[in-house]
C-alpha positions as CSV (number, residue, x, y, z in Angstrom):
1,X,183.1,-16.7,179.1
2,X,181.7,-16.7,182.6
3,X,179.9,-13.5,181.9
4,X,178.2,-15.0,178.9
5,X,177.0,-18.0,180.9
6,X,175.7,-15.8,183.7
7,X,173.8,-13.6,181.1
8,X,172.3,-16.7,179.6
9,X,171.2,-18.1,183.0
10,X,169.7,-14.7,183.9
11,X,167.7,-14.5,180.7
12,X,166.4,-18.1,180.8
13,X,162.7,-18.4,181.7
14,X,162.2,-22.1,181.1
15,X,161.1,-23.2,184.6
16,X,159.7,-19.9,185.8
17,X,156.0,-20.9,185.3
18,X,156.5,-24.2,187.2
19,X,158.1,-22.4,190.1
20,X,155.4,-19.8,190.3
21,X,152.7,-22.4,190.1
22,X,154.3,-24.4,192.9
23,X,154.4,-21.3,195.1
24,X,150.8,-20.2,194.4
25,X,149.2,-23.6,194.3
26,X,150.4,-24.6,197.8
27,X,148.9,-21.5,199.3
28,X,145.7,-21.9,197.3
29,X,145.3,-25.5,198.3
30,X,145.9,-24.7,202.0
31,X,143.3,-21.9,201.8
32,X,140.8,-24.2,200.0
33,X,141.2,-27.1,202.4
34,X,141.0,-24.7,205.4
35,X,137.7,-23.3,204.2
36,X,136.3,-26.8,203.6
37,X,137.3,-28.1,207.0
38,X,136.0,-24.9,208.8
39,X,132.7,-25.4,207.0
40,X,132.6,-29.1,208.1
41,X,133.3,-27.9,211.7
42,X,130.4,-25.5,211.6
43,X,128.2,-28.2,210.1
44,X,129.1,-30.6,212.8
45,X,128.4,-28.0,215.5
46,X,125.0,-27.2,214.0
47,X,124.1,-30.8,213.6
48,X,125.0,-31.6,217.2
49,X,122.8,-28.7,218.5
50,X,119.8,-29.8,216.4
51,X,120.2,-33.3,217.7
52,X,120.3,-32.0,221.3
53,X,117.1,-30.0,220.7
54,X,115.3,-32.9,219.1
55,X,116.4,-35.2,222.0
56,X,115.3,-32.8,224.7
57,X,111.9,-32.4,223.0
58,X,111.4,-36.1,222.6
59,X,112.5,-36.7,226.2
60,X,110.0,-34.1,227.5
61,X,107.1,-35.5,225.5
62,X,107.8,-39.0,226.9
63,X,107.1,-37.7,230.4
64,X,103.7,-36.3,229.5
65,X,100.5,-37.8,228.3
66,X,101.8,-38.6,224.8
67,X,102.5,-42.3,224.8
68,X,103.7,-42.6,221.2
69,X,107.0,-40.7,221.9
70,X,110.1,-42.5,220.6
71,X,111.7,-41.8,224.0
72,X,109.0,-43.7,225.9
73,X,108.8,-47.4,226.7
74,X,105.4,-48.7,227.7
75,X,104.1,-45.2,228.1
76,X,106.8,-44.1,230.5
77,X,110.0,-42.1,229.9
78,X,113.0,-44.4,229.2
79,X,116.6,-43.2,229.2
80,X,117.7,-46.0,227.0
81,X,115.0,-45.2,224.4
82,X,116.0,-41.6,224.6
83,X,119.7,-42.4,224.1
84,X,118.8,-44.7,221.1
85,X,116.6,-41.9,219.6
86,X,119.4,-39.4,220.0
87,X,121.9,-41.7,218.4
88,X,119.5,-42.4,215.5
89,X,118.9,-38.7,215.0
90,X,122.6,-37.9,215.1
91,X,123.4,-40.6,212.5
92,X,120.9,-38.9,210.2
93,X,123.2,-35.9,210.4
94,X,126.2,-38.0,209.8
95,X,127.4,-38.0,213.4
96,X,128.3,-40.9,215.6
97,X,127.6,-40.5,219.3
98,X,128.6,-43.1,221.9
99,X,126.5,-43.6,225.1
100,X,129.2,-41.8,227.0
101,X,128.7,-38.7,224.8
102,X,125.1,-38.3,225.9
103,X,124.0,-36.8,229.2
104,X,120.3,-36.8,230.1
105,X,118.6,-35.0,233.0
106,X,114.8,-35.2,233.1
107,X,114.5,-32.9,236.2
108,X,116.7,-30.0,235.2
109,X,116.2,-26.3,235.8
110,X,116.9,-24.4,232.6
111,X,116.6,-20.6,232.3
112,X,114.6,-20.4,235.5
113,X,112.1,-23.1,234.4
114,X,112.1,-26.1,236.7
115,X,111.0,-29.5,235.7
116,X,112.6,-29.4,232.3
117,X,114.3,-32.1,230.2
118,X,118.0,-31.3,229.4
119,X,120.2,-33.1,226.9
120,X,123.9,-32.4,226.7
121,X,125.9,-33.9,223.9
122,X,129.7,-34.0,223.5
123,X,131.9,-35.0,220.6
124,X,135.3,-34.3,219.1
125,X,135.6,-33.0,215.6
126,X,138.6,-34.4,213.8
127,X,139.9,-33.5,210.4
128,X,141.7,-35.7,207.8
129,X,144.1,-32.9,207.0
130,X,145.4,-31.7,210.4
131,X,148.7,-30.7,208.9
132,X,147.0,-28.1,206.8
133,X,144.4,-27.0,209.3
134,X,146.1,-26.2,212.6
135,X,142.8,-24.9,214.0
136,X,141.4,-28.5,214.3
137,X,144.6,-30.4,214.8
138,X,144.2,-33.0,217.4
139,X,140.4,-32.6,217.4
140,X,138.2,-29.8,218.5
141,X,135.8,-30.5,221.4
142,X,132.2,-29.6,220.7
143,X,129.3,-29.5,223.2
144,X,125.6,-28.8,222.7
145,X,123.0,-28.4,225.4
146,X,119.2,-28.1,224.9
147,X,116.3,-27.9,227.3
148,X,112.6,-28.4,226.9
149,X,109.8,-28.0,229.5
150,X,108.5,-31.4,230.6
151,X,105.1,-32.4,229.1
152,X,105.8,-30.2,226.2
153,X,104.3,-27.1,227.8
């Protein structure tokens, strides 16, 4: 009697598909969410770098003869106008930067070129699925730096 019950249990395939789906689906979903979050990380890094480049250029032009720069106030360079410009540019990329995330230097030496405008931006990338994506768990610190010669030359 016990042998017949064991044979019947061994031959049963009723829940096999469900078990296989559960095993494969969990791996597939982790892989899919991992790829999406890694792509978001790269997007954020690229957006931060483009914002830094735009801010450094705007800051540089504000110190020259161009009075219509968004980083100038009354024809002169303004750090508060530059910070506001950078925050607006970042928000266009879907990023939020606080004043403390932005570092400005209008007399930097970059790549051997003195009298350059330098913008350094810092942010932390966080993911809504940190349990699945251990790479970005707890946040990943991102930094972007850009320089532009003053007066746009």
